[in-house]
TILOZA-267110 format. One record per residue (C-alpha): residue in one letter; chain; z, x, y. Coordinates in steps of 0.02 Angstrom, whole numbers. Example, Ala and Ser with C-alpha at 12.3 -4.5 7.8 and 13.67 -1.06 7.14 Angstrom:
> A A 390 615 -225
> S A 357 684 -53
END
This chain:
> M A 0 0 0
> K A -42 67 169
> I A 122 55 261
> I A 98 183 398
> F A 82 114 572
> L A 182 121 730
> K A 329 14 678
> F A 362 126 529
> T A 401 257 659
> F A 556 155 689
> F A 613 118 513
> L A 524 -49 496
> F A 424 -102 345
> V A 287 -220 397
> I A 196 -300 253
> F A 35 -393 223
> F A 50 -574 170
> S A 69 -642 -2
> G A 49 -830 -1
> C A 120 -929 -145
> K A 102 -1107 -88
> Q A 237 -1191 -189
> N A 371 -1215 -59
> K A 453 -1366 -138
> E A 641 -1380 -124
> T A 746 -1343 -276
> S A 856 -1486 -328
> A A 1016 -1473 -225
> A A 1116 -1530 -375
> T A 1041 -1394 -485
> I A 1078 -1256 -359
> A A 1254 -1320 -328
> S A 1298 -1308 -511
> S A 1290 -1118 -513
> K A 1353 -976 -402
> N A 1230 -870 -305
> E A 1234 -693 -376
> I A 1179 -614 -210
> H A 1306 -557 -80
> Y A 1220 -455 57
> A A 1035 -503 56
> K A 1000 -651 170
> G A 829 -695 98
> L A 866 -693 -89
> E A 965 -808 -201
> I A 985 -795 -390
> Y A 1068 -929 -496
> Q A 1097 -899 -681
> Y A 1104 -1034 -814
> K A 1102 -1038 -1003
> G A 924 -994 -1054
> Y A 851 -973 -879
> S A 879 -916 -700
> I A 822 -981 -532
> V A 761 -855 -403
> K A 744 -923 -227
> I A 659 -827 -85
> T A 724 -901 77
> S A 652 -774 202
> P A 480 -719 140
> W A 434 -667 318
> P A 519 -676 490
> Q A 550 -853 553
> A A 477 -927 394
> K A 503 -1113 375
> E A 452 -1111 193
> N A 553 -1052 45
> F A 491 -1012 -129
> T A 574 -1049 -295
> Y A 538 -972 -465
> V A 610 -1009 -636
> L A 637 -862 -755
> K A 638 -929 -932
> E A 722 -835 -1074
> K A 657 -848 -1252
> N A 699 -1021 -1321
> G A 769 -1072 -1151
> I A 751 -1255 -1104
> I A 697 -1291 -925
> P A 759 -1455 -847
> D A 624 -1578 -795
> S A 681 -1561 -613
> L A 625 -1379 -613
> K A 456 -1396 -698
> Q A 369 -1412 -530
> F A 403 -1227 -496
> T A 315 -1072 -562
> T A 397 -1026 -727
> I A 393 -846 -787
> P A 444 -799 -965
> I A 565 -652 -966
> P A 587 -512 -999
> I A 417 -470 -927
> K A 316 -332 -1009
> S A 190 -291 -872
> I A 192 -299 -682
> V A 86 -267 -528
> V A 183 -229 -369
> T A 107 -209 -197
> S A 235 -109 -97
> T A 297 68 -127
> T A 471 1 -88
> H A 467 -86 -258
> I A 441 75 -356
> P A 621 141 -346
> A A 691 -19 -422
> L A 573 -5 -571
> E A 620 177 -597
> M A 806 151 -580
> L A 798 8 -705
> G A 699 119 -822
> V A 548 2 -829
> E A 419 102 -731
> N A 310 108 -887
> T A 277 -78 -865
> L A 186 -48 -700
> V A 1 -76 -733
> G A -73 -95 -559
> F A -46 -52 -376
> P A -151 -61 -217
> N A -193 114 -153
> T A -92 220 -273
> D A -100 374 -160
> Y A 44 303 -61
> I A 162 314 -210
> S A 265 472 -196
> S A 392 468 -337
> E A 353 597 -473
> K A 390 481 -620
> T A 266 349 -564
> R A 139 478 -506
> K A 132 543 -685
> L A 90 368 -745
> I A -46 355 -613
> D A -118 526 -656
> S A -125 480 -841
> G A -224 322 -802
> K A -86 199 -847
> V A -80 122 -672
> R A -243 50 -607
> E A -301 31 -428
> V A -307 -152 -379
> G A -388 -138 -208
> T A -288 -154 -47
> N A -162 -284 10
> E A -293 -361 122
> T A -421 -372 -17
> L A -341 -368 -188
> N A -472 -352 -325
> T A -466 -523 -406
> E A -580 -477 -551
> V A -477 -324 -597
> L A -313 -420 -589
> I A -380 -563 -694
> D A -442 -437 -822
> M A -273 -349 -824
> A A -177 -513 -840
> P A -5 -442 -793
> D A 147 -548 -830
> V A 182 -557 -644
> I A 112 -496 -477
> V A 247 -461 -347
> S A 181 -473 -170
> F A 246 -502 7
> G A 183 -554 177
> L A 186 -596 361
> N A 130 -778 358
> N A 77 -917 243
> S A -108 -888 222
> N A -181 -779 86
> P A -333 -847 -6
> T A -337 -699 -126
> L A -166 -735 -197
> D A -200 -921 -198
> N A -354 -887 -305
> L A -254 -776 -423
> Q A -130 -917 -449
> K A -270 -1041 -479
> S A -335 -920 -611
> G A -171 -938 -704
> L A -86 -778 -648
> K A 97 -779 -597
> V A 125 -725 -417
> M A 298 -699 -341
> L A 342 -672 -160
> N A 463 -531 -118
> G A 547 -531 53
> D A 651 -373 42
> W A 569 -303 198
> T A 640 -442 308
> E A 819 -389 274
> Q A 906 -299 418
> S A 1068 -239 339
> P A 1059 -78 235
> L A 1148 -155 86
> G A 1046 -316 105
> K A 885 -221 72
> A A 961 -124 -72
> E A 1023 -281 -159
> W A 844 -334 -197
> I A 854 -223 -351
> K A 932 -378 -428
> F A 766 -469 -403
> F A 683 -347 -521
> G A 831 -343 -637
> A A 811 -531 -662
> L A 627 -512 -709
> Y A 668 -391 -849
> G A 826 -476 -910
> L A 921 -325 -846
> D A 1039 -417 -729
> S A 1191 -321 -787
> K A 1106 -152 -763
> A A 1043 -202 -590
> N A 1218 -259 -542
> T A 1291 -94 -599
> L A 1161 7 -504
> F A 1188 -93 -345
> T A 1377 -82 -360
> E A 1363 107 -365
> I A 1250 107 -210
> E A 1371 -11 -122
> K A 1518 102 -167
> E A 1429 258 -105
> Y A 1379 174 57
> T A 1550 100 96
> N A 1640 263 53
> T A 1520 360 164
> L A 1545 230 301
> A A 1733 256 292
> L A 1707 444 302
> A A 1599 426 457
> K A 1741 337 548
> K A 1837 501 546
> A A 1714 572 672
> T A 1794 612 839
> L A 1635 614 944
> K A 1480 503 953
> P A 1326 604 1002
> T A 1191 519 1104
> V A 1033 479 1008
> L A 851 443 1050
> S A 728 371 924
> G A 544 328 912
> A A 392 401 1000
> M A 240 358 1104
> F A 102 248 1036
> Q A -45 232 1155
> D A 38 201 1324
> Q A 207 134 1264
> W A 361 209 1184
> Y A 433 102 1045
> V A 619 111 1008
> P A 714 17 871
> Q A 800 -136 942
> G A 988 -143 930
> E A 999 -267 786
> S A 869 -179 679
> W A 893 -91 514
> A A 866 77 601
> S A 993 43 736
> L A 1124 -12 610
> F A 1110 154 519
> L A 1135 249 682
> K A 1286 141 722
> D A 1361 165 548
> A A 1336 353 565
> Q A 1448 350 720
> S A 1318 397 848
> N A 1286 328 1021
> Y A 1110 260 1003
> L A 1051 231 1181
> W A 968 63 1145
> A A 1103 -5 1030
> D A 1139 -149 1150
> S A 961 -216 1152
> K A 934 -382 1063
> G A 814 -406 920
> T A 769 -332 751
> G A 598 -259 788
> S A 535 -123 905
> L A 554 -127 1093
> P A 404 -61 1192
> L A 451 34 1350
> P A 357 144 1475
> F A 381 331 1458
> E A 471 343 1625
> T A 607 223 1566
> I A 636 325 1409
> L A 642 489 1505
> E A 765 424 1633
> K A 887 363 1501
> A A 863 486 1358
> Q A 810 651 1437
> N A 980 725 1397
> A A 1007 640 1229
> E A 1082 762 1104
> Y A 976 709 954
> W A 805 635 926
> I A 792 544 760
> A A 630 483 678
> P A 493 530 803
> G A 358 456 693
> D A 292 555 546
> F A 274 721 637
> S A 310 876 532
> S A 334 1007 670
> L A 381 1023 853
> K A 210 1097 891
> Q A 126 946 814
> M A 231 837 927
> S A 194 934 1087
> D A 10 942 1044
> S A 12 754 1027
> N A 102 729 1193
> P A 156 875 1305
> H A 285 763 1390
> Y A 395 773 1235
> N A 443 947 1298
> E A 540 865 1439
> F A 680 804 1325
> G A 836 906 1297
> S A 840 865 1111
> F A 664 936 1095
> K A 706 1094 1193
> N A 864 1120 1090
> K A 772 1088 926
> K A 879 940 877
> V A 734 832 820
> Y A 741 762 642
> S A 593 682 556
> Y A 564 592 391
> G A 383 653 392
> I A 411 817 298
> N A 471 755 128
> K A 309 693 50
> G A 237 656 -121
> A A 90 743 -203
> K A -38 631 -117
> G A 45 629 53
> G A 150 472 37
> I A 315 485 131
> L A 469 473 19
> Y A 572 394 157
> F A 460 241 160
> E A 474 224 -28
> W A 657 259 -64
> S A 760 224 92
> P A 772 34 70
> T A 844 55 -106
> R A 955 206 -65
> P A 1035 172 105
> D A 1179 283 52
> W A 1061 432 55
> V A 1002 385 230
> L A 1179 369 295
> K A 1232 534 219
> D A 1084 621 300
> L A 1129 552 471
> I A 1312 597 454
> K A 1262 772 401
> I A 1156 785 559
> F A 1282 711 682
> H A 1446 764 600
> P A 1409 909 480
> E A 1594 948 458
> L A 1618 781 368
> L A 1487 818 233
> P A 1480 1008 219
> N A 1398 1008 48
> H A 1266 874 77
> K A 1086 932 75
> L A 968 831 186
> F A 846 728 85
> F A 749 607 197
> F A 770 688 368
> Q A 726 869 403
> K A 747 969 561
> L A 582 1005 646
> E A 540 1184 689
END
């Protein structure tokens, strides 16, 4: 999936649409009879019953008015008549097509990466395990998100296609469903809290009948994140932080309620636009950025640049910032896979604990003296 464009500069994952037009409400009585297994994610609900589970996607894209319900049927499970209107998927699934690199870590952590049979634009996948599968011909190209190859997908006949989107119009996926293929919407990218994104591993756990394993994996991530968060609170100073970079004639910074901003807050830094409202990116003129952030101590995530020279060649005005002059610029653009895909884009939603540890190591190195930076690297 091609997920590099300006908003990724600011930790946002913006996804092409997957339209599964089946937004009928699940029976309120059915939902009420079971407890939702999800605690942090705002757009995902999972209800478990004897012989089947209900997966409900309540935020497939920002401001969505639709929600999508799927029934995961175990062998010999009996589905109530009230649920037969929804897409039913026999589990555990044996083959899958996913359309975002952010789905790859969940498959690998669950140990089911061998079930991946197709992906759009495989060059964007960075993880070594899945790259080996691609290189051995076990994962086929299925086009791009904008134009998935219907003929190839019908020929492959995967148990499920997991997609995602920005709105409710996608003729390609509609046609795939009409051809009898199972298509599921995944809204992990709409989550704003670090643990909310990570909890979507339970979505994949449900598809493989590996709910217990997914719960265990997430509990460990949750523990690591909360313990690291507690450690960060021991910091005595909060360094000032700038983020983002120029795109055309505007500088885009993460808004104060965004996923990116929450990480900077949790890492006990003074992000200069933390008070701005919204979860996206805020476009501002260069002069506004310079006036407020010229003396910021750190510059985090200036796009996918891999050196200070590359930055200054792109825009000589970057040299005017103190963080640039003092070489306190940290980018996620250095740690790449074999084909150039950026590992941060792929792994950071599932491993927010690694992101937080990196930021604490940068801002408060005395708190994590033995941590080696993984996502973010200092630019030279």
